[in-house]
C-alpha positions as CSV (number, residue, x, y, z in Angstrom):
1,M,10.4,-5.4,-33.7
2,R,7.1,-7.8,-32.7
3,L,10.3,-9.8,-31.0
4,Y,11.1,-6.3,-28.7
5,L,7.5,-5.8,-27.5
6,N,7.2,-9.9,-26.5
7,I,10.1,-10.1,-24.1
8,F,8.6,-6.7,-23.0
9,L,5.8,-8.0,-22.0
10,V,7.5,-11.1,-20.4
11,F,9.7,-9.1,-18.8
12,M,6.2,-6.9,-17.2
13,I,4.1,-10.3,-16.6
14,L,7.4,-11.3,-14.3
15,S,7.4,-7.9,-12.2
16,L,4.4,-8.2,-11.0
17,F,4.3,-11.3,-10.3
18,L,7.9,-11.0,-8.3
19,F,6.0,-7.7,-6.9
20,N,3.8,-9.6,-5.5
21,K,5.6,-12.3,-4.1
22,K,7.2,-9.5,-2.0
23,Q,4.5,-8.2,-1.1
24,K,3.0,-11.9,0.5
25,I,6.6,-12.1,1.9
26,M,6.0,-8.6,3.9
27,A,2.9,-9.9,5.6
28,I,1.9,-8.7,9.4
29,S,2.1,-12.0,11.4
30,E,1.6,-12.2,15.0
31,N,4.1,-11.9,17.4
32,Q,5.6,-9.6,15.7
33,L,5.9,-5.1,16.3
34,C,4.5,-2.6,13.5
35,S,3.0,0.6,13.0
36,T,0.1,3.0,11.9
37,K,0.3,3.7,8.7
38,F,-1.9,6.3,8.4
39,E,-3.4,9.7,9.9
40,K,-6.0,8.7,11.7
41,A,-5.8,5.0,12.7
42,T,-9.7,3.7,14.8
43,I,-9.0,0.2,17.4
44,Y,-11.8,-1.3,17.4
45,H,-13.7,-3.8,19.9
46,G,-14.2,-7.0,18.0
47,P,-12.8,-7.7,13.8
48,N,-15.2,-5.3,12.4
49,N,-16.5,-2.1,11.3
50,K,-19.5,-2.6,13.8
51,N,-18.1,-3.4,16.2
52,I,-18.0,0.0,18.8
53,A,-14.4,2.1,18.2
54,R,-12.6,1.9,21.6
55,F,-9.6,4.5,20.4
56,V,-7.9,6.3,17.7
57,L,-4.8,6.1,17.4
58,K,-1.9,8.5,15.6
59,K,0.6,7.7,12.4
60,G,4.1,5.9,12.8
61,Y,2.3,4.6,16.3
62,P,4.0,1.7,17.9
63,L,1.8,-1.4,18.2
64,F,2.2,-5.2,18.8
65,V,0.8,-8.5,17.0
66,L,-1.1,-10.6,19.2
67,E,-4.0,-12.2,17.0
68,R,-4.9,-12.2,12.9
69,R,-8.3,-12.6,11.0
70,K,-10.1,-11.9,7.9
71,G,-8.1,-8.9,6.9
72,W,-7.6,-8.0,11.1
73,I,-5.3,-7.4,14.2
74,K,-5.3,-8.1,17.2
75,I,-3.0,-5.5,18.6
76,I,-2.4,-4.7,22.0
77,D,-0.5,-0.7,22.6
78,P,2.4,0.8,24.9
79,E,-0.4,1.4,27.2
80,N,-1.7,-2.2,27.2
81,R,-4.8,-1.5,25.6
82,V,-5.9,-4.4,23.4
83,G,-8.3,-4.0,20.6
84,W,-8.9,-5.1,16.4
85,I,-7.5,-2.7,13.5
86,K,-7.5,-3.5,10.0
87,K,-4.8,-5.1,8.3
88,D,-4.9,-2.4,5.7
89,N,-4.2,0.8,8.8
90,L,-0.8,-1.3,9.5
91,S,2.9,-0.1,8.5
92,N,5.8,-3.6,8.5
93,E,8.4,-1.0,10.2
94,P,8.9,-1.6,13.3
95,R,8.5,1.2,16.1
96,A,8.9,1.6,19.8
97,L,8.2,4.7,21.9
98,T,10.2,6.7,24.0
99,K,9.7,5.6,28.3
100,N,11.2,8.5,29.8
101,K,12.7,11.7,28.8
102,I,16.1,10.1,27.1
103,I,19.1,13.1,27.1
104,I,21.8,12.1,24.5
105,E,25.0,13.9,25.1
106,N,27.2,13.5,22.3
107,E,24.0,14.5,20.0
108,D,22.9,17.7,22.6
109,M,19.1,15.8,21.8
110,V,16.6,15.5,24.3
111,I,13.6,12.7,23.4
112,M,10.9,13.5,25.3
113,P,8.3,10.9,26.7
114,N,5.8,9.3,24.6
115,V,7.5,9.8,21.2
116,S,7.7,7.8,18.3
117,V,10.7,6.3,17.0
118,K,11.8,3.9,14.2
119,L,13.4,0.5,15.4
120,I,16.1,-0.4,13.5
121,K,18.3,-3.3,15.3
122,V,17.1,-5.1,19.0
123,K,19.7,-7.3,20.4
124,N,20.4,-8.1,24.2
125,N,19.8,-5.0,26.0
126,E,20.2,-2.8,23.7
127,C,18.4,-0.6,21.3
128,I,19.2,1.7,17.9
129,I,16.5,3.6,16.7
130,E,16.0,6.7,14.5
131,I,15.2,10.1,15.0
132,E,15.5,13.5,12.6
133,K,17.3,10.2,9.9
134,K,20.0,9.8,12.5
135,Q,20.8,6.5,14.6
136,I,21.1,6.1,18.2
137,K,22.0,3.7,20.6
138,L,19.6,3.2,24.2
139,N,19.0,1.1,27.2
140,K,16.4,-1.2,26.0
141,N,14.6,-0.4,29.0
142,D,13.6,3.3,28.0
143,L,11.9,2.5,24.5
144,W,8.8,0.1,24.9
145,I,8.6,-2.7,22.4
146,C,6.9,-5.7,23.1
147,P,4.1,-6.5,26.3
């Protein structure tokens, strides 16, 4: 019985170690697309809470990382606004923003401008996005992807 308990404890410790390694690998880096994680994300003038808030974004809003500094990320958004956000308020999920009204005839779907969509793949001038659990191929020019 004691042997089983020791094996279980070793397994749990290794699992925690591997989980933490995976979290570090998924860190947000410069020149990366990301998105806001929570319902409201405040963007500040500088990299601390004492700076004045510039604007607030909704969950899933696409951003591009410019710089990192001690738990803060300098970003630019689709409207070319630059600011700082706490790292914990960002998700690694790459998202894009639609620029224009997009009509997808074979899916009988219309995507309005300024809709945040999950970005699956970008290759040359083509993008694959996910919206309403459907993957759709679009022209890169229809989306804001990065500055």
